[in-house]
C-alpha positions in Angstrom: 133.1 109.5 71.1 130.7 106.7 71.8 127.8 106.9 74.2 127.2 103.9 76.3 124.0 103.3 78.0 124.3 102.1 81.7 123.9 98.3 81.9 124.8 97.4 85.5 123.4 98.2 88.8 127.0 98.6 90.0 128.0 101.4 87.4 124.8 103.3 87.9 124.7 103.2 91.6 121.3 101.2 91.7 119.5 104.2 90.0 117.8 103.3 86.6 116.7 105.5 84.1 113.1 104.7 85.0 113.8 105.8 88.5 115.3 109.1 87.3 112.3 109.9 85.2 110.1 109.1 88.2 112.0 111.4 90.5 111.7 114.1 87.8 108.2 113.9 87.7 108.0 114.3 91.4 110.2 117.3 91.0 108.0 118.9 88.2 104.9 118.5 90.4 106.4 120.3 93.2 108.6 122.9 91.2 106.6 123.0 88.0 108.6 123.1 84.7 110.2 126.7 84.3 111.5 127.7 80.9 112.7 130.7 82.8 115.0 128.7 85.0 116.3 126.8 82.0 117.0 129.9 80.1 118.6 131.4 83.2 121.0 128.6 83.2 121.6 128.7 79.4 121.9 132.3 78.5 121.1 134.4 81.6 123.4 134.7 84.7 124.1 131.0 84.5 123.0 129.5 87.7 119.9 129.0 89.8 119.7 128.0 93.5 117.1 126.1 95.5 116.8 126.0 99.3 115.4 123.3 101.6 115.4 120.4 99.3 114.7 116.9 101.0 117.8 115.1 102.1 118.5 112.0 104.0 117.7 112.1 107.8 121.0 110.4 109.1 124.0 111.7 107.3 126.6 111.4 110.2 128.6 108.9 108.1 130.5 111.5 105.9 132.4 109.5 103.4 136.2 109.7 103.4 136.5 108.2 99.8 134.5 108.2 96.6 131.8 105.7 97.8 128.7 106.8 99.5 128.0 105.1 102.9 126.3 101.8 102.8 123.6 102.8 105.2 122.6 105.9 103.5 119.2 106.1 101.9 118.7 107.5 98.3 116.8 110.6 99.0 119.4 113.1 98.1 120.5 111.4 94.9 117.0 111.2 93.7 116.4 114.8 94.4 119.6 115.8 92.7 118.9 113.7 89.6 115.3 114.5 89.6 115.6 118.2 89.9 118.5 118.3 87.1 116.3 116.5 84.5 113.1 118.5 85.6 114.9 121.7 84.3 115.8 120.3 81.1 119.2 118.5 81.4 119.8 114.6 81.4 122.1 113.4 84.3 125.0 111.6 82.7 128.5 110.3 83.7 132.0 109.4 82.3 133.1 105.8 82.4 136.7 107.2 83.1 135.6 109.3 86.0 134.7 107.8 89.5 133.9 104.3 87.9 131.1 105.8 85.9 128.6 106.7 88.8 126.0 109.2 88.1 126.2 110.9 91.6 129.5 111.8 92.9 130.4 112.2 96.5 132.3 115.5 96.8 134.2 115.4 100.1 137.9 115.1 100.9 139.5 111.8 100.3 141.7 110.4 102.9 145.4 110.6 101.5 144.4 113.1 98.8 144.1 116.2 101.0 146.5 118.1 99.0 145.0 117.3 95.5 143.9 120.4 93.8 140.6 118.7 92.7 137.3 117.8 94.1 139.1 115.2 96.1 141.3 117.5 98.1 141.1 120.2 100.8 143.3 122.9 99.6 142.1 126.0 97.5 140.6 125.0 94.3 140.7 128.0 91.9 137.9 128.7 89.3 137.5 126.2 86.6 135.1 124.5 84.4 134.8 120.8 84.5 136.0 118.7 81.5 137.9 121.8 79.8 140.1 119.2 78.0 137.0 117.8 76.3 135.3 118.8 72.9 132.2 120.7 73.6 129.9 118.0 72.6 131.4 115.8 75.5 131.7 118.5 78.1 129.1 118.5 80.8 126.7 121.2 80.0 125.7 121.7 83.6 126.7 120.9 87.0 124.3 120.2 89.8 125.4 120.3 93.4 123.5 119.4 96.6 124.7 120.0 99.9 124.5 117.3 102.7 127.0 118.8 105.3 128.9 122.0 105.4 130.4 122.0 109.1 133.5 123.3 107.4 131.7 126.5 106.5 133.4 126.3 103.1 131.6 128.4 100.3 131.5 127.5 96.6 132.4 130.3 94.2 130.7 130.9 91.0 131.5 133.5 88.4 129.6 134.0 85.2 131.8 134.7 81.9 129.8 137.9 81.0 130.7 139.6 84.2 134.3 138.5 83.8 134.7 139.7 80.2 133.5 143.3 81.1 136.9 143.6 82.5 138.8 142.8 79.3 139.3 144.8 76.2 138.8 143.7 72.5 142.4 142.5 71.9 142.5 140.6 75.2 139.3 138.6 74.3 140.6 137.8 70.9 143.7 136.3 72.8 141.5 134.3 75.0 139.6 133.1 72.0 142.8 131.9 70.1 144.3 128.4 70.3 147.1 129.4 72.5 146.4 127.5 75.7 146.7 123.7 76.7 144.0 122.0 78.7 145.1 119.1 80.6 142.9 116.2 82.1 142.4 116.5 86.0 143.7 113.7 88.0 139.9 112.5 88.6 139.9 111.1 85.2 141.7 107.9 84.4 142.9 109.1 80.9 146.4 109.7 79.4 147.4 113.3 79.8 149.5 113.1 76.6 146.6 111.7 74.5 144.1 114.5 75.8 146.2 117.4 76.0 146.1 119.9 73.0 146.0 123.5 72.3 142.8 125.3 72.2 141.1 128.5 73.2 139.6 129.5 76.6 136.6 131.4 75.0 134.4 130.1 72.2 131.7 132.2 70.4 128.7 130.0 70.1 125.5 131.5 68.5 126.5 135.0 69.5 127.2 133.9 73.2 130.4 133.6 74.8 131.3 130.3 76.3 134.4 129.4 78.6 136.6 126.3 79.1 139.4 126.6 81.4 141.0 125.3 84.6 142.9 128.2 86.0 145.1 126.1 88.2 145.7 123.5 85.4 145.4 125.2 81.9 148.7 126.4 80.4 149.1 129.6 78.2 151.6 128.6 75.3 152.7 132.3 74.1 153.9 135.3 76.0 151.0 137.3 75.2 148.7 134.5 76.3 150.4 134.3 79.6 149.7 138.1 80.4 146.0 137.8 79.7 145.9 134.4 81.5 147.3 135.8 84.6 144.7 138.7 84.4 141.9 136.3 83.8 142.9 134.1 86.7 143.0 137.0 89.2 139.7 138.4 88.1 138.0 135.1 88.2 138.7 135.0 92.0 137.9 138.5 92.5 134.6 138.7 90.8 133.3 135.4 92.0 130.0 135.3 93.9 130.2 133.0 97.1 127.4 130.5 97.8 127.0 129.9 101.5 125.9 126.1 101.9 123.4 124.8 104.2 122.1 121.2 104.0 119.4 120.8 101.6 120.7 123.8 99.3 121.0 122.9 95.7 122.7 124.7 92.8 122.4 124.1 89.1 124.9 126.1 86.9 126.0 126.2 83.4 129.5 124.6 82.8 129.7 126.4 79.6 129.0 130.0 81.0 130.3 129.8 84.5 133.4 128.9 86.2 133.3 127.5 89.9 135.8 126.9 92.7 136.2 126.9 96.5 138.5 127.9 99.4 140.3 125.5 101.7 138.2 122.9 103.6 138.8 122.5 107.2 136.3 120.2 108.8 133.3 118.2 107.4 132.0 119.0 104.0 129.8 116.7 101.8 128.3 117.8 98.6 126.8 115.5 95.8 127.3 116.3 92.2 125.9 115.1 88.8 126.6 116.3 85.2 123.8 117.4 82.9 123.4 117.5 79.3 120.6 118.0 76.7 122.4 115.9 74.1 122.0 112.4 75.8 119.3 110.4 77.5 119.2 110.3 81.2 121.6 107.7 82.8 124.2 107.4 80.0 127.8 106.6 80.5 130.1 108.4 78.2 133.1 106.4 77.1 136.1 108.6 76.3 138.3 105.7 75.0 
């Protein structure tokens, strides 16, 4: 699928490639480049956390839609994008999701409270983003930065290795077979019919297990797949590690090696998110059509 470089300020949210590199250089000066951190994401536990990151001073205007408040400065966006690039992953976006913006406002959207997605308030089961996409097009990492968590809603993360320790050889083989249907989420402006096809939940890449699934949205297509999928869904909740958010907390995790989710949101909650990939240059918009 084609990769399209960002060309307009409207699409990129006024953040240029040059600005991302500048922010990354500042992050490297503060944090130092850590191969250990990158390897922890790629082949280790699958995620790293940081606390006390700089964020904007006045964040009272929690958005009720997908657009950032006009009066907000750009500190949190630069931290999110700069730190992501500083640990080895280029921030990028999809033209068919949230108008191609590099940074997504993750907060309940007015009128979509019941949506089982990042737009809603209801329980969001463990999932990998872009499970319906081919490996080369899926986000390799997700970065999340907390701006407000008055709702005290945790994010849940579970690594695939700890999850698979609960499955026998035959069950793992079923999860690695093309007996599951992955459907695009409602946040993407795509034809469900065009992008829905049978595939596996697990893939063995260079001797390491990777995962692609949305446990609320993927569908097992055989009887044996249904039984294993039910077990997989239950255990992905039970074995999740909860991240208790405070403003300034930042988490970067592998979208190939981890699933993430959250509980109900009751009150204000505002995270920002960006995707990362080692296959593209910083600031690219991927066009899925």
